[in-house]
C-alpha positions as CSV (number, residue, x, y, z in Angstrom):
1,X,17.3,-5.9,37.8
2,X,16.3,-5.5,34.1
3,X,17.0,-9.2,33.5
4,X,14.8,-10.1,36.5
5,X,12.0,-7.9,35.1
6,X,12.2,-9.5,31.7
7,X,12.0,-12.9,33.3
8,X,8.9,-11.9,35.1
9,X,7.3,-11.0,31.8
10,X,7.9,-14.4,30.1
11,X,4.3,-15.5,30.6
12,X,2.7,-12.1,30.9
13,X,0.0,-10.6,28.7
14,X,2.4,-7.9,27.5
15,X,3.5,-10.0,24.6
16,X,-0.1,-10.1,23.3
17,X,-0.1,-6.3,23.3
18,X,3.4,-6.1,21.7
19,X,2.4,-8.4,18.9
20,X,-1.4,-8.3,18.4
21,X,-2.0,-4.5,18.7
22,X,0.4,-3.5,15.8
23,X,-0.7,-6.4,13.7
24,X,-4.4,-5.4,14.1
25,X,-3.6,-1.8,13.2
26,X,-1.7,-2.9,10.1
27,X,-4.5,-5.2,9.1
28,X,-7.0,-2.3,9.5
29,X,-4.9,-0.4,7.0
30,X,-5.4,-3.2,4.5
31,X,-9.1,-3.4,5.2
32,X,-9.5,0.4,4.7
33,X,-7.6,0.2,1.4
34,X,-9.7,-2.6,0.2
35,X,-12.9,-0.9,1.2
36,X,-12.0,2.3,-0.5
37,X,-11.3,0.5,-3.8
38,X,-8.7,3.1,-4.6
39,X,-5.7,0.9,-3.9
40,X,-2.3,2.4,-3.0
41,X,-2.1,5.4,-5.3
42,X,1.3,6.4,-4.1
43,X,2.7,3.0,-3.2
44,X,4.7,2.8,0.0
45,X,3.7,6.4,0.9
46,X,0.0,5.6,0.9
47,X,0.5,2.3,2.8
48,X,2.6,4.2,5.5
49,X,-0.1,6.8,5.8
50,X,-2.9,4.2,6.3
51,X,-1.0,2.1,8.8
52,X,1.9,3.7,10.7
53,X,0.6,7.3,10.7
54,X,-2.7,6.1,12.1
55,X,-1.0,3.9,14.6
56,X,0.9,6.9,16.0
57,X,-2.2,9.0,16.6
58,X,-3.8,7.0,19.5
59,X,-3.0,3.2,19.5
60,X,0.7,3.7,20.2
61,X,0.2,5.8,23.3
62,X,-2.5,3.5,24.5
63,X,-0.4,0.4,23.8
64,X,2.5,1.8,25.9
65,X,0.0,2.7,28.7
66,X,-1.3,-0.9,28.7
67,X,2.2,-2.3,28.8
68,X,3.1,-0.1,31.8
69,X,0.0,-1.1,33.7
70,X,0.8,-4.8,33.0
71,X,4.4,-4.4,34.1
72,X,3.3,-2.8,37.4
73,X,0.2,-4.8,38.1
74,X,1.9,-7.6,40.1
75,X,3.3,-5.0,42.5
76,X,-0.1,-3.7,43.4
77,X,-1.6,-7.1,44.3
78,X,-1.8,-8.4,47.8
79,X,1.2,-7.5,49.9
80,X,3.6,-7.2,47.0
81,X,3.9,-3.5,47.4
82,X,5.0,-3.7,51.0
83,X,7.4,-6.5,50.0
84,X,8.8,-4.3,47.2
85,X,9.4,-1.4,49.6
86,X,11.1,-3.7,52.2
87,X,13.3,-5.4,49.6
88,X,17.0,-5.3,50.0
89,X,17.3,-4.0,46.5
90,X,17.1,-0.2,46.3
91,X,13.6,0.9,45.2
92,X,15.1,3.3,42.7
93,X,16.8,0.5,40.8
94,X,13.5,-1.5,40.6
95,X,11.7,1.6,39.3
96,X,14.3,2.2,36.6
97,X,14.4,-1.4,35.6
98,X,10.6,-1.5,35.2
99,X,10.7,1.8,33.2
100,X,13.4,0.5,30.9
101,X,11.3,-2.7,30.4
102,X,8.3,-0.7,29.4
103,X,10.3,1.4,27.0
104,X,11.9,-1.8,25.4
105,X,8.4,-3.3,25.1
106,X,7.1,-0.2,23.4
107,X,10.0,-0.2,21.0
108,X,9.4,-3.9,20.3
109,X,5.8,-3.0,19.5
110,X,6.9,-0.4,17.0
111,X,9.3,-2.9,15.4
112,X,6.5,-5.4,14.9
113,X,4.4,-2.7,13.3
114,X,7.2,-1.8,10.9
115,X,7.8,-5.4,9.9
116,X,4.1,-5.9,9.4
117,X,4.0,-2.9,7.0
118,X,6.9,-4.3,5.0
119,X,5.3,-7.7,4.7
120,X,1.9,-6.3,3.7
121,X,3.5,-4.1,1.2
122,X,5.4,-6.9,-0.5
123,X,3.1,-9.9,-0.1
124,X,-0.4,-8.3,-0.2
125,X,0.1,-5.3,-2.5
126,X,3.2,-6.4,-4.4
127,X,4.9,-3.0,-4.0
128,X,8.3,-2.7,-5.7
129,X,11.5,-2.3,-3.8
130,X,11.5,-1.9,0.0
131,X,10.2,0.6,2.5
132,X,11.9,3.9,1.8
133,X,14.7,4.7,4.1
134,X,13.0,7.9,5.3
135,X,10.3,5.8,6.9
136,X,12.9,3.6,8.5
137,X,14.4,6.7,10.0
138,X,11.0,7.9,11.2
139,X,10.6,4.6,12.9
140,X,13.9,5.0,14.7
141,X,13.0,8.5,15.8
142,X,9.6,7.3,17.0
143,X,11.4,4.6,19.0
144,X,13.4,7.3,20.8
145,X,10.3,9.3,21.4
146,X,8.7,6.3,23.1
147,X,11.2,6.5,25.9
148,X,9.8,9.6,27.7
149,X,6.3,8.3,27.2
150,X,7.2,5.0,28.7
151,X,8.8,6.9,31.7
152,X,5.6,8.9,32.2
153,X,3.3,5.9,32.0
154,X,5.5,3.8,34.2
155,X,5.4,6.6,36.8
156,X,1.6,6.7,36.6
157,X,1.2,3.0,36.8
158,X,3.5,2.9,39.8
159,X,1.6,5.6,41.7
160,X,-1.9,4.5,40.7
161,X,-3.2,1.1,42.0
162,X,-5.9,1.1,39.3
163,X,-5.0,-0.8,36.1
164,X,-7.3,1.4,34.0
165,X,-6.6,4.9,35.3
166,X,-3.2,5.3,33.7
167,X,-4.6,4.1,30.4
168,X,-7.4,6.7,30.7
169,X,-4.8,9.3,31.2
170,X,-3.0,8.1,28.1
171,X,-6.2,8.3,26.1
172,X,-6.7,11.9,27.2
173,X,-3.1,12.7,26.6
174,X,-3.1,11.3,23.1
175,X,-6.2,13.3,22.3
176,X,-4.6,16.5,23.6
177,X,-1.5,15.7,21.5
178,X,-3.5,15.4,18.3
179,X,-5.2,18.7,19.1
180,X,-1.9,20.4,19.8
181,X,-0.4,19.1,16.5
182,X,-3.4,20.1,14.5
183,X,-3.4,23.6,16.1
184,X,0.4,23.8,15.5
185,X,1.2,24.3,19.2
186,X,4.8,23.5,18.5
187,X,6.0,24.1,22.0
188,X,3.9,21.2,23.3
189,X,5.9,18.8,21.1
190,X,9.0,19.4,23.3
191,X,7.4,19.2,26.7
192,X,4.4,16.9,26.4
193,X,5.5,13.2,26.0
194,X,2.3,12.2,24.2
195,X,2.9,15.0,21.7
196,X,6.5,14.0,21.2
197,X,5.5,10.5,20.3
198,X,2.6,11.6,18.1
199,X,4.6,14.1,16.2
200,X,7.6,11.7,15.6
201,X,5.2,9.1,14.1
202,X,3.8,11.7,11.7
203,X,7.2,12.8,10.3
204,X,7.6,12.4,6.5
205,X,3.9,11.8,6.1
């Protein structure tokens, strides 16, 4: 089922989200650095703060939400939903396959962002060495944190016919997560998927 879902996405707009969104966010970090005129005072640490940390506040959750809406959109068109329900394949397997696809796409988006940061650091700013291993570890933890977020957004996109409604929920959820993190509501980090992802992306910053 997962293979079938991946094949469906070959010509989908999901790849634009997976590639373009993290590249744009990384580029904004470069623009902000150039506009400030301060450069990268603390090398890789400053670059990470201006790219990945910002990416984890809102864009990451919104990106996963858009991916989930795109993955489920074909099923809400025409009579596809009825065909899905009447399929010989158990519905649960289809739901799991789509959720795993959303999670893998979200992790791929994170990987693109990480590679973009390394390339920018080396080619644009000429930073010495490579990205510190602590940030690679943070990237791995954030990838794990994306899984429950992908599951939530997949569920929302499955139950809501609207393309935009689950994305709006993600926007509100990401905002609440930032407030919870700022207010140090530590319990929220363990029960609220948006807060889990946001907090993971801020580690070591």
